[in-house]
N, C-alpha and C positions, 0 to 999 in steps of 0.2 A: 632483672637483677642477677648479679653473679652470686655464686654460692659462698664467696668469701666475705660477704657483707656482715657488718655488725649493726644490730638494731638497738636503738635507745627509745625510751618512752618519754614523751613530753606530757605535762599536765598543766592545767589552768590556762589553756589557750582561750582567748576571747572567741565568742560565737562567730564573729566575722572573719576570723583567721582563715586564710586560704593557703594552698600549697606554695604559691609564689612568695607569700609573706614568710613562710618558714624557710624557704630557700634563700631569701634575702638575709634573714637573721643569721643563717649559717654560711654566709658568703665566704668563699675561700676554702671551704671544706667540700669534699667530693661526695655528693649524693647522686646515686645512679638514677636514670630515668625510671619512673614508677616507684621511687624510694620514699615518697611521702604519703602516709596513710592517715588521714584525719578521721577519727572516730567520733569526736564530740562528746555528747552526753554531759552528765552533771559535772564531771571532772575536767572537761575540755581536753580529752586525751588525743594524742597522735603518736604514731610510731614512725620513726625515721631510720632509714637504712643508710649507712655510711660505707664507703669503699674500703676503709682500713680501720684497725684498732686505734691508730694515732688520731685520725679524724674524729672518731667517736669519743675519745678521751677529751680532745679539744672542745668538742660540742658540749660535753657535760660540764665543762668549766664556764660556759657562757650562761649569763643570767639576764633574763628579760625584764627584771624589775627596774 
C-alpha cells in the first residue's frame, strides 16, 4: 500500500463476506493490493484502504442495505 491511502472502517459485514465481495461492492473505486482487511468479530468489522480522499468519500456514501 502506498503511504497516501485513506482508511475507512466497515461494520456489520456478514460472516461469509470475503475480500472479493468488498471489492465488488466498491467497484469503480481504487483499492490497492492488500487494501482489504477483514477483522470480523461481533461487529463484522473490516478496514479498507482507498488510493484517494475522493474514493474514500464516495465509498462512505455507499450503503449495503
